[in-house]
Z-matrix of the N, CA and C atoms (Angstrom, degrees):
N
C 1 1.448
C 2 1.530 1 108.27
N 3 1.307 2 116.69 1 133.45
C 4 1.460 3 122.04 2 176.46
C 5 1.518 4 109.73 3 -100.11
N 6 1.324 5 115.45 4 150.57
C 7 1.454 6 120.81 5 176.61
C 8 1.524 7 108.11 6 -133.95
N 9 1.334 8 116.21 7 140.51
C 10 1.456 9 121.94 8 177.07
C 11 1.523 10 108.65 9 -113.66
N 12 1.320 11 115.42 10 127.23
C 13 1.460 12 122.52 11 -179.58
C 14 1.521 13 107.29 12 -116.99
N 15 1.321 14 117.33 13 132.87
C 16 1.464 15 121.20 14 175.49
C 17 1.526 16 108.74 15 -91.68
N 18 1.325 17 115.70 16 115.92
C 19 1.465 18 121.63 17 175.72
C 20 1.519 19 106.02 18 -95.00
N 21 1.336 20 115.61 19 106.39
C 22 1.456 21 120.46 20 -174.44
C 23 1.524 22 110.59 21 -146.56
N 24 1.325 23 116.74 22 -166.12
C 25 1.473 24 121.25 23 -173.81
C 26 1.530 25 113.68 24 -62.71
N 27 1.320 26 118.01 25 -14.00
C 28 1.471 27 120.13 26 175.88
C 29 1.523 28 112.22 27 -69.92
N 30 1.318 29 116.95 28 -19.00
C 31 1.465 30 121.82 29 176.08
C 32 1.523 31 108.72 30 -90.02
N 33 1.320 32 117.14 31 132.74
C 34 1.455 33 119.79 32 178.90
C 35 1.529 34 111.72 33 -70.50
N 36 1.325 35 118.77 34 -8.47
C 37 1.462 36 122.35 35 178.35
C 38 1.535 37 112.70 36 -94.61
N 39 1.306 38 117.24 37 -5.13
C 40 1.466 39 122.41 38 179.93
C 41 1.527 40 108.99 39 -81.40
N 42 1.323 41 117.28 40 147.66
C 43 1.465 42 120.50 41 173.63
C 44 1.527 43 108.69 42 -136.32
N 45 1.311 44 116.28 43 170.61
C 46 1.467 45 120.69 44 -174.65
C 47 1.531 46 113.49 45 -71.81
N 48 1.323 47 117.73 46 -23.10
C 49 1.462 48 120.42 47 -178.71
C 50 1.528 49 110.06 48 -85.00
N 51 1.326 50 115.75 49 113.57
C 52 1.461 51 120.65 50 -176.37
C 53 1.519 52 112.31 51 -59.62
N 54 1.328 53 117.52 52 -40.99
C 55 1.464 54 119.67 53 -177.72
C 56 1.532 55 111.51 54 -63.50
N 57 1.322 56 117.30 55 -33.84
C 58 1.468 57 120.78 56 176.79
C 59 1.528 58 109.72 57 -66.45
N 60 1.330 59 116.41 58 -43.39
C 61 1.465 60 120.15 59 178.29
C 62 1.522 61 111.61 60 -61.48
N 63 1.320 62 117.42 61 -41.40
C 64 1.463 63 120.98 62 -180.00
C 65 1.525 64 111.22 63 -63.87
N 66 1.341 65 116.95 64 -41.82
C 67 1.463 66 120.40 65 177.40
C 68 1.525 67 110.14 66 -64.93
N 69 1.328 68 117.36 67 -43.07
C 70 1.466 69 120.98 68 178.14
C 71 1.528 70 110.91 69 -59.35
N 72 1.319 71 116.75 70 -45.84
C 73 1.460 72 120.19 71 -178.07
C 74 1.526 73 111.57 72 -62.61
N 75 1.317 74 117.61 73 -39.21
C 76 1.466 75 120.34 74 177.59
C 77 1.530 76 110.79 75 -66.29
N 78 1.341 77 116.50 76 -36.59
C 79 1.464 78 120.81 77 176.84
C 80 1.521 79 110.47 78 -65.86
N 81 1.333 80 116.81 79 -43.42
C 82 1.469 81 120.80 80 177.93
C 83 1.523 82 110.93 81 -62.42
N 84 1.316 83 116.08 82 -39.86
C 85 1.464 84 120.38 83 178.92
C 86 1.532 85 110.62 84 -60.09
N 87 1.324 86 117.12 85 -44.63
C 88 1.469 87 120.77 86 178.48
C 89 1.522 88 110.90 87 -63.63
N 90 1.323 89 116.85 88 -41.82
C 91 1.461 90 121.38 89 178.69
C 92 1.531 91 111.13 90 -60.18
N 93 1.321 92 116.60 91 -45.61
C 94 1.471 93 120.80 92 -179.52
C 95 1.520 94 111.78 93 -67.81
N 96 1.320 95 117.58 94 -35.09
C 97 1.464 96 119.81 95 177.03
C 98 1.522 97 111.66 96 -68.57
N 99 1.334 98 117.68 97 -34.73
C 100 1.468 99 119.95 98 174.35
C 101 1.531 100 109.85 99 -64.02
N 102 1.327 101 115.54 100 -40.48
C 103 1.467 102 119.82 101 177.68
C 104 1.524 103 110.36 102 -63.74
N 105 1.322 104 117.15 103 -42.79
C 106 1.468 105 121.46 104 178.83
C 107 1.524 106 110.69 105 -60.44
N 108 1.304 107 116.25 106 -43.19
C 109 1.462 108 120.25 107 -179.55
C 110 1.533 109 111.26 108 -67.99
N 111 1.325 110 117.17 109 -38.55
C 112 1.470 111 121.28 110 -177.75
C 113 1.518 112 113.03 111 -74.68
N 114 1.335 113 116.73 112 -49.17
C 115 1.463 114 121.27 113 -173.72
C 116 1.524 115 114.04 114 -97.68
N 117 1.331 116 116.25 115 -9.43
C 118 1.474 117 123.13 116 178.77
C 119 1.524 118 113.69 117 74.31
N 120 1.320 119 118.44 118 7.92
C 121 1.462 120 122.33 119 173.51
C 122 1.527 121 109.52 120 -159.39
N 123 1.306 122 115.11 121 156.98
C 124 1.468 123 123.12 122 171.37
C 125 1.515 124 106.09 123 -137.60
N 126 1.305 125 116.09 124 129.61
C 127 1.458 126 120.79 125 176.79
C 128 1.524 127 109.93 126 -86.80
N 129 1.319 128 116.17 127 153.65
C 130 1.461 129 120.64 128 173.79
C 131 1.527 130 109.15 129 -58.87
N 132 1.316 131 116.43 130 -32.46
C 133 1.460 132 121.28 131 175.98
C 134 1.529 133 111.29 132 -56.45
N 135 1.333 134 117.15 133 -41.12
C 136 1.460 135 121.56 134 179.19
C 137 1.528 136 110.81 135 -61.89
N 138 1.328 137 115.66 136 -40.41
C 139 1.464 138 120.67 137 178.06
C 140 1.528 139 109.81 138 -64.87
N 141 1.339 140 116.70 139 -46.80
C 142 1.459 141 120.51 140 179.28
C 143 1.523 142 111.16 141 -58.66
N 144 1.325 143 116.87 142 -44.44
C 145 1.459 144 120.05 143 -179.05
C 146 1.524 145 111.96 144 -63.42
N 147 1.330 146 116.50 145 -42.98
C 148 1.461 147 120.76 146 179.28
C 149 1.536 148 110.71 147 -63.05
N 150 1.335 149 116.48 148 -36.56
C 151 1.463 150 120.35 149 -178.32
C 152 1.533 151 112.95 150 -85.52
N 153 1.327 152 117.57 151 -4.41
C 154 1.459 153 120.37 152 -179.60
C 155 1.517 154 113.19 153 74.87
N 156 1.319 155 115.61 154 33.75
C 157 1.464 156 122.59 155 -178.43
C 158 1.528 157 108.10 156 -109.84
N 159 1.331 158 118.48 157 140.84
C 160 1.469 159 119.75 158 179.24
C 161 1.535 160 112.34 159 -58.74
N 162 1.314 161 115.14 160 139.05
C 163 1.460 162 122.71 161 179.51
C 164 1.532 163 109.21 162 -75.27
N 165 1.322 164 115.71 163 142.87
C 166 1.466 165 121.21 164 176.90
C 167 1.529 166 109.04 165 -114.33
N 168 1.313 167 116.12 166 163.85
C 169 1.467 168 120.82 167 178.08
C 170 1.531 169 110.72 168 -59.44
N 171 1.319 170 116.64 169 -41.88
C 172 1.465 171 121.37 170 -178.82
C 173 1.524 172 111.84 171 -64.97
N 174 1.334 173 117.04 172 -28.75
C 175 1.465 174 120.26 173 -177.21
C 176 1.527 175 112.60 174 -71.84
N 177 1.332 176 117.47 175 -8.73
C 178 1.460 177 120.97 176 -179.93
C 179 1.521 178 113.32 177 -81.16
N 180 1.340 179 117.03 178 -15.88
C 181 1.466 180 119.66 179 179.79
C 182 1.525 181 113.39 180 -123.59
N 183 1.311 182 118.15 181 -17.42
C 184 1.466 183 120.99 182 179.30
C 185 1.523 184 109.25 183 -84.61
N 186 1.323 185 116.57 184 148.90
C 187 1.453 186 118.89 185 178.57
C 188 1.502 187 113.70 186 167.66
N 189 1.322 188 115.16 187 -153.12
C 190 1.454 189 123.18 188 -175.60
C 191 1.512 190 109.44 189 -130.38
N 192 1.327 191 116.20 190 140.09
C 193 1.459 192 122.32 191 177.07
C 194 1.522 193 107.32 192 -114.71
N 195 1.317 194 115.58 193 134.37
C 196 1.463 195 121.74 194 178.79
C 197 1.520 196 109.10 195 -61.86
N 198 1.296 197 115.92 196 125.30
C 199 1.462 198 121.03 197 -177.03
C 200 1.518 199 108.51 198 -124.98
N 201 1.299 200 116.98 199 112.86
C 202 1.460 201 120.09 200 -177.64
C 203 1.526 202 112.90 201 -68.18
N 204 1.311 203 117.79 202 -16.34
C 205 1.463 204 120.27 203 177.70
C 206 1.526 205 111.67 204 -75.15
N 207 1.343 206 116.48 205 -22.84
C 208 1.459 207 120.80 206 178.21
C 209 1.522 208 107.87 207 -105.29
N 210 1.289 209 116.76 208 -162.78
C 211 1.458 210 120.01 209 178.83
C 212 1.513 211 111.19 210 -72.09
N 213 1.329 212 117.54 211 -24.40
C 214 1.454 213 120.73 212 179.32
C 215 1.513 214 113.45 213 84.80
N 216 1.320 215 117.17 214 4.18
C 217 1.453 216 120.20 215 -177.01
C 218 1.519 217 110.68 216 -131.83
N 219 1.297 218 115.19 217 154.42
C 220 1.462 219 119.01 218 172.71
C 221 1.523 220 107.70 219 -118.51
N 222 1.308 221 115.11 220 162.59
C 223 1.451 222 118.40 221 179.53
C 224 1.519 223 110.57 222 -134.83
N 225 1.325 224 114.11 223 151.20
C 226 1.458 225 120.96 224 172.72
C 227 1.523 226 106.87 225 -80.24
N 228 1.312 227 118.16 226 123.84
C 229 1.455 228 121.89 227 170.01
C 230 1.522 229 105.08 228 -95.64
N 231 1.324 230 116.46 229 111.99
C 232 1.458 231 121.95 230 -171.64
C 233 1.520 232 111.15 231 -99.82
N 234 1.336 233 114.86 232 132.53
C 235 1.456 234 121.86 233 178.29
C 236 1.527 235 108.79 234 -130.15
N 237 1.353 236 116.94 235 91.96
C 238 1.471 237 119.99 236 178.54
C 239 1.529 238 110.86 237 -68.38
N 240 1.313 239 116.04 238 139.56
C 241 1.466 240 122.81 239 177.56
C 242 1.525 241 108.77 240 -107.59
N 243 1.320 242 116.42 241 161.93
C 244 1.471 243 121.21 242 -177.13
C 245 1.524 244 113.33 243 -66.75
N 246 1.327 245 118.29 244 -20.51
C 247 1.466 246 121.78 245 -178.91
C 248 1.527 247 113.13 246 -90.21
N 249 1.342 248 118.10 247 7.87
C 250 1.458 249 121.70 248 178.81
C 251 1.507 250 114.69 249 95.78
N 252 1.318 251 116.73 250 -12.57
C 253 1.463 252 121.15 251 177.69
C 254 1.531 253 108.51 252 -73.56
N 255 1.328 254 115.53 253 140.42
C 256 1.461 255 120.16 254 173.16
C 257 1.522 256 107.14 255 -117.45
N 258 1.316 257 116.22 256 119.22
C 259 1.461 258 120.40 257 175.55
C 260 1.522 259 107.67 258 -82.25
N 261 1.320 260 115.58 259 127.37
C 262 1.455 261 122.68 260 178.68
C 263 1.532 262 106.64 261 -109.53
N 264 1.322 263 115.73 262 114.97
C 265 1.461 264 120.40 263 179.83
C 266 1.524 265 108.07 264 -104.19
N 267 1.326 266 114.80 265 125.90
C 268 1.460 267 122.18 266 178.63
C 269 1.522 268 108.03 267 -114.31
N 270 1.319 269 115.72 268 126.35
C 271 1.470 270 121.14 269 -177.12
C 272 1.518 271 111.69 270 -101.01
N 273 1.307 272 115.01 271 162.20
C 274 1.466 273 123.89 272 171.66
C 275 1.518 274 114.77 273 61.75
N 276 1.332 275 117.36 274 30.37
C 277 1.458 276 120.05 275 176.71
C 278 1.522 277 109.00 276 -76.99
N 279 1.318 278 115.62 277 138.53
C 280 1.459 279 120.87 278 175.05
C 281 1.518 280 108.14 279 -94.46
N 282 1.315 281 115.85 280 135.44
C 283 1.457 282 121.40 281 -175.73
C 284 1.523 283 112.50 282 -64.74
N 285 1.308 284 117.40 283 -35.91
C 286 1.460 285 121.18 284 -179.08
C 287 1.524 286 108.41 285 -144.98
N 288 1.328 287 116.46 286 103.22
C 289 1.465 288 119.70 287 -175.49
C 290 1.520 289 113.31 288 -89.00
N 291 1.326 290 118.02 289 0.01
C 292 1.475 291 119.43 290 178.58
C 293 1.514 292 111.31 291 -57.12
N 294 1.322 293 117.34 292 -31.86
C 295 1.457 294 121.34 293 -175.43
C 296 1.524 295 112.94 294 -87.94
N 297 1.312 296 117.02 295 2.22
C 298 1.464 297 120.85 296 178.87
C 299 1.525 298 111.92 297 -85.36
N 300 1.326 299 117.01 298 -8.88
C 301 1.452 300 121.34 299 -179.24
C 302 1.521 301 109.70 300 -99.23
N 303 1.322 302 117.47 301 148.93
C 304 1.470 303 120.64 302 -175.03
C 305 1.529 304 114.52 303 -52.70
N 306 1.318 305 117.84 304 -41.24
C 307 1.457 306 119.55 305 -178.27
C 308 1.521 307 111.44 306 -76.62
N 309 1.331 308 116.23 307 -23.55
C 310 1.459 309 120.40 308 -177.03
C 311 1.509 310 112.87 309 71.01
N 312 1.323 311 117.86 310 4.05
C 313 1.456 312 120.53 311 -174.82
C 314 1.521 313 114.54 312 -117.78
N 315 1.325 314 118.93 313 -18.29
C 316 1.461 315 116.38 314 -172.76
C 317 1.517 316 112.79 315 -147.84
N 318 1.317 317 113.94 316 158.27
C 319 1.450 318 122.53 317 168.99
C 320 1.522 319 104.96 318 -93.90
N 321 1.306 320 118.95 319 122.79
C 322 1.461 321 120.50 320 -175.01
C 323 1.526 322 112.58 321 -52.39
N 324 1.325 323 114.66 322 118.29
C 325 1.449 324 120.40 323 173.68
C 326 1.505 325 116.46 324 75.83
N 327 1.329 326 119.73 325 5.63
C 328 1.448 327 118.30 326 -175.76
C 329 1.514 328 113.41 327 -132.26
N 330 1.313 329 118.40 328 -56.02
C 331 1.455 330 121.52 329 -174.88
C 332 1.517 331 110.26 330 -127.40
N 333 1.299 332 114.73 331 155.39
C 334 1.451 333 120.52 332 173.54
C 335 1.514 334 108.38 333 -135.94
N 336 1.310 335 116.75 334 131.60
C 337 1.451 336 121.91 335 179.99
C 338 1.508 337 108.79 336 -116.12
N 339 1.314 338 116.51 337 139.85
C 340 1.466 339 120.59 338 178.70
C 341 1.502 340 110.33 339 -106.72
């Protein structure tokens, strides 16, 4: 599943200089990939928090699980618009990653679902 996020003035991390936003987004992408490699998952909530976007209920279970069969990394596909908005497209998101773990009940070391 792909998701498109608008990085714009509604985010407190956005600024008027497009080149600054592009550098920030690449830095955030590297940070999230380090988290993915370390913890073996990244929640959509983590992406929202890094981008300064309000967290949603759905973002608490959707995300990415580190898969050694693939590259193990995700990337921001950036599409700058003429009005200063940058569309961030994230590919291969799983709608509910709770079931990707052996127990099916928890995110190792972070969350527990009953």
